[in-house]
PLY file of the C-alpha trace (Angstrom):
ply
format ascii 1.0
element vertex 281
property float x
property float y
property float z
element edge 280
property int vertex1
property int vertex2
end_header
-73.72 37.91 23.25
-76.25 36.19 25.65
-75.16 35.85 29.08
-75.70 32.90 31.01
-75.58 32.35 34.77
-71.69 31.57 35.00
-71.09 34.73 32.72
-73.45 36.89 34.88
-71.97 35.81 38.51
-68.18 36.43 37.25
-69.16 39.62 35.50
-70.40 40.52 39.62
-66.94 38.90 40.46
-65.16 41.57 38.72
-67.09 44.45 39.93
-67.54 43.15 43.44
-64.19 41.30 44.36
-61.51 42.31 41.15
-62.33 46.00 41.35
-61.56 46.67 45.22
-58.66 45.25 45.13
-57.34 47.88 42.95
-58.73 51.23 43.82
-59.36 53.08 46.77
-62.69 55.40 45.21
-65.81 53.12 45.41
-65.92 50.86 42.95
-69.28 52.09 41.12
-67.30 55.01 40.65
-64.16 54.34 39.04
-62.33 53.59 35.97
-63.68 49.87 35.63
-66.75 51.09 36.34
-66.47 53.04 32.46
-65.43 49.77 31.89
-68.50 47.37 32.90
-70.54 50.23 30.11
-67.69 49.78 27.76
-68.69 45.97 28.11
-72.16 46.39 26.89
-71.08 47.05 23.15
-67.97 46.55 22.84
-67.18 42.50 22.70
-63.10 43.16 23.59
-64.03 44.47 26.63
-66.89 42.05 27.60
-64.54 39.13 26.92
-61.87 40.04 29.19
-64.51 41.25 32.17
-65.19 37.32 31.61
-62.27 36.13 31.51
-61.06 37.67 34.80
-63.99 36.83 36.95
-64.19 33.40 35.59
-60.92 32.58 36.68
-61.15 34.84 40.12
-63.98 33.03 40.69
-61.73 29.66 39.91
-58.89 30.71 42.03
-60.87 31.23 44.83
-63.16 28.40 45.15
-59.21 26.84 44.85
-57.89 28.43 47.23
-60.67 27.93 49.80
-60.48 24.05 48.87
-56.97 24.29 49.73
-57.46 25.93 53.05
-60.17 23.82 54.12
-59.01 20.40 52.65
-62.82 20.84 50.71
-62.96 17.24 48.49
-63.65 18.39 45.15
-63.80 14.87 43.47
-62.38 16.42 40.09
-59.21 15.68 39.26
-56.18 18.61 39.00
-55.78 18.32 35.21
-59.53 18.66 35.04
-60.46 23.11 35.13
-63.42 24.02 37.14
-66.45 25.38 34.54
-65.21 28.51 35.90
-61.96 28.32 35.36
-62.57 27.25 31.62
-64.64 29.86 30.95
-62.82 32.32 32.16
-59.94 30.72 29.25
-62.71 30.63 26.38
-63.34 34.49 26.92
-59.73 35.67 26.69
-59.00 33.54 23.36
-61.71 35.11 22.69
-60.64 38.89 22.96
-56.66 37.81 22.06
-58.72 36.96 19.07
-61.27 40.38 18.90
-57.94 42.32 19.50
-56.61 40.93 16.03
-59.15 41.31 14.14
-59.07 45.25 15.32
-55.38 45.55 14.70
-55.28 42.76 11.90
-57.25 45.77 9.91
-56.44 48.94 8.92
-59.01 50.79 8.44
-60.49 49.01 11.38
-57.50 49.54 14.17
-57.65 53.73 12.34
-61.71 53.73 13.42
-61.02 51.70 16.48
-62.71 53.40 19.77
-59.14 53.69 22.01
-60.65 53.58 25.35
-62.14 49.93 24.39
-58.77 48.68 22.63
-56.54 50.67 26.25
-59.56 48.91 28.54
-58.59 45.73 26.41
-54.92 46.01 27.00
-55.23 46.66 31.11
-57.70 43.92 31.01
-55.05 41.48 30.06
-52.17 42.65 31.36
-54.05 42.68 34.50
-54.89 39.17 33.61
-51.47 37.90 33.11
-49.91 39.08 36.74
-53.03 37.42 37.66
-52.90 34.62 36.49
-50.72 34.23 33.56
-47.74 31.85 33.88
-45.28 31.27 36.33
-42.24 32.30 34.23
-43.92 35.55 33.62
-44.15 34.85 29.28
-47.16 35.78 28.46
-47.17 39.14 30.53
-43.72 40.28 28.65
-45.45 39.57 25.62
-48.27 41.39 26.64
-46.09 44.91 27.73
-44.10 44.31 25.02
-47.50 44.55 22.17
-48.95 46.99 24.19
-45.35 48.82 23.00
-45.58 48.39 19.21
-49.22 49.38 20.04
-48.58 52.15 21.54
-46.65 53.11 18.29
-47.73 52.13 16.05
-51.30 53.35 16.61
-51.00 56.42 19.46
-47.90 58.08 18.60
-49.95 60.55 16.41
-52.49 61.16 19.47
-50.61 61.43 22.40
-48.69 63.86 20.27
-51.92 65.67 21.12
-52.05 65.61 24.46
-51.10 69.73 25.39
-54.18 70.46 23.39
-56.80 70.72 25.77
-59.15 72.23 24.22
-60.03 69.12 22.46
-60.22 67.25 26.40
-63.04 65.09 26.21
-63.76 62.21 29.65
-63.99 59.82 27.22
-63.53 59.35 23.34
-66.22 61.13 20.47
-66.46 58.75 17.18
-65.17 60.97 15.36
-65.69 61.92 11.41
-64.16 60.45 8.62
-60.76 62.23 7.84
-60.85 64.46 10.87
-58.35 63.98 13.78
-58.76 61.82 17.05
-57.94 62.97 20.76
-56.91 60.90 24.17
-59.56 60.67 25.71
-58.84 61.21 29.64
-59.82 57.98 30.92
-57.61 56.59 27.95
-54.82 58.96 29.59
-55.92 57.64 32.11
-55.16 53.81 31.67
-52.34 54.40 29.31
-50.80 55.72 32.80
-51.56 52.49 35.02
-50.21 50.61 32.08
-47.24 52.62 32.00
-46.83 52.49 35.90
-47.75 48.33 35.04
-44.46 48.39 33.07
-42.14 50.40 34.49
-42.34 47.99 38.04
-42.06 45.00 35.65
-39.22 46.46 34.50
-36.83 46.71 37.47
-37.79 42.45 37.88
-36.53 42.12 34.17
-39.17 42.55 32.26
-41.06 44.81 30.69
-39.43 49.07 29.81
-40.68 49.56 25.80
-44.03 50.75 26.85
-42.19 53.27 28.90
-39.77 54.09 26.46
-42.38 54.81 24.34
-43.76 57.20 25.75
-41.08 59.08 26.63
-40.44 59.28 23.16
-44.07 60.35 21.72
-44.86 62.28 24.80
-44.81 66.24 23.81
-42.01 69.10 25.30
-43.73 71.68 27.01
-45.15 74.27 25.11
-43.16 77.44 27.07
-40.64 76.98 24.39
-39.19 79.47 27.34
-38.80 76.50 29.67
-36.52 73.87 30.88
-36.53 70.69 28.73
-39.10 69.42 30.42
-37.73 65.06 32.10
-39.08 62.12 31.23
-41.08 61.68 34.82
-42.45 64.95 33.98
-43.57 64.05 30.10
-45.14 60.97 32.32
-46.59 62.50 34.83
-48.44 65.25 32.26
-50.39 62.00 31.23
-52.25 61.46 34.57
-52.80 65.78 34.98
-54.72 65.40 31.68
-56.50 62.41 33.13
-57.88 65.00 36.20
-61.07 65.75 35.85
-61.93 62.93 34.11
-64.62 60.64 36.80
-66.36 64.46 38.14
-66.98 64.91 33.47
-68.48 61.71 33.63
-70.96 61.45 35.58
-70.76 64.70 36.32
-73.82 65.46 39.22
-74.44 62.35 40.52
-70.77 62.66 41.48
-70.75 62.83 45.26
-68.73 65.31 46.65
-67.30 62.94 49.17
-65.34 61.41 46.00
-64.76 64.67 44.26
-62.96 65.98 47.98
-61.09 62.31 47.86
-59.43 62.73 43.92
-58.24 66.55 45.50
-56.79 65.31 48.05
-55.29 62.26 47.02
-54.35 63.93 42.90
-50.37 64.58 44.15
-50.11 61.40 46.48
-50.94 59.60 42.69
-48.93 61.86 41.00
-46.00 60.96 43.86
-46.74 57.74 43.28
-46.01 57.49 39.82
-42.33 59.45 39.40
-41.54 56.89 42.26
-42.52 54.46 39.85
-40.95 55.70 37.22
-37.87 57.12 39.23
-37.45 52.61 39.84
-37.49 52.08 36.21
-35.20 55.26 35.10
-32.67 54.65 37.95
-32.69 50.43 37.17
-31.75 50.82 33.42
0 1
1 2
2 3
3 4
4 5
5 6
6 7
7 8
8 9
9 10
10 11
11 12
12 13
13 14
14 15
15 16
16 17
17 18
18 19
19 20
20 21
21 22
22 23
23 24
24 25
25 26
26 27
27 28
28 29
29 30
30 31
31 32
32 33
33 34
34 35
35 36
36 37
37 38
38 39
39 40
40 41
41 42
42 43
43 44
44 45
45 46
46 47
47 48
48 49
49 50
50 51
51 52
52 53
53 54
54 55
55 56
56 57
57 58
58 59
59 60
60 61
61 62
62 63
63 64
64 65
65 66
66 67
67 68
68 69
69 70
70 71
71 72
72 73
73 74
74 75
75 76
76 77
77 78
78 79
79 80
80 81
81 82
82 83
83 84
84 85
85 86
86 87
87 88
88 89
89 90
90 91
91 92
92 93
93 94
94 95
95 96
96 97
97 98
98 99
99 100
100 101
101 102
102 103
103 104
104 105
105 106
106 107
107 108
108 109
109 110
110 111
111 112
112 113
113 114
114 115
115 116
116 117
117 118
118 119
119 120
120 121
121 122
122 123
123 124
124 125
125 126
126 127
127 128
128 129
129 130
130 131
131 132
132 133
133 134
134 135
135 136
136 137
137 138
138 139
139 140
140 141
141 142
142 143
143 144
144 145
145 146
146 147
147 148
148 149
149 150
150 151
151 152
152 153
153 154
154 155
155 156
156 157
157 158
158 159
159 160
160 161
161 162
162 163
163 164
164 165
165 166
166 167
167 168
168 169
169 170
170 171
171 172
172 173
173 174
174 175
175 176
176 177
177 178
178 179
179 180
180 181
181 182
182 183
183 184
184 185
185 186
186 187
187 188
188 189
189 190
190 191
191 192
192 193
193 194
194 195
195 196
196 197
197 198
198 199
199 200
200 201
201 202
202 203
203 204
204 205
205 206
206 207
207 208
208 209
209 210
210 211
211 212
212 213
213 214
214 215
215 216
216 217
217 218
218 219
219 220
220 221
221 222
222 223
223 224
224 225
225 226
226 227
227 228
228 229
229 230
230 231
231 232
232 233
233 234
234 235
235 236
236 237
237 238
238 239
239 240
240 241
241 242
242 243
243 244
244 245
245 246
246 247
247 248
248 249
249 250
250 251
251 252
252 253
253 254
254 255
255 256
256 257
257 258
258 259
259 260
260 261
261 262
262 263
263 264
264 265
265 266
266 267
267 268
268 269
269 270
270 271
271 272
272 273
273 274
274 275
275 276
276 277
277 278
278 279
279 280
């Protein structure tokens, strides 16, 4: 895809303004940085980055104009060039997702890191720029649940097999099983959190139900049955070494220490969100 000045500005917005809103890490060592890597060769991820960047710039301009009462001379019903850019790429991303899932062979060979990145960004897009009644958000959460049910179930069953754990998904040989990457597990955890939060407001909840059914029990036959919150927490634990393995020796020691210090905090946060979901049901 050939990128113009507006697309480049949208990518910069995603990297420098959008990403820091959702993470405590330095953006260059985050899940969003991995998405930017994927976007160099995956159209679904690139379209969603441009959609969020374009609409984000438009929102920032609207906020500034309202605050400082700046007149743009443009009709309120006429979208800005950045809004048009964002909507265009969001439509392209939806079309790309339909192409991937519409063909069984394509879906079975899809890179789940890229596919899950696209799902995360679509849900976040709907949270920020969707309709007032949240119909788009509810639709995407339910859609994500169906995708996990039909395309991830067998992979999630093998999540406890840490011997096959990899930070990023590798291309599997034809006929060989795919394994869940740590990056994909981290993104699924984020989607699950957004779904559980939305469910307490009467939206979503299907993602959490699907994951509770798909994630395996503990391998220890002498232990008590694993509860749903524990099973969901195991997904985050599985993704624990992600950033250290992705960046290797280039990963700063201060970031590694931060990961270790905050690991239990994030596990507690995830468990609290899930507890809120289960208690509200």
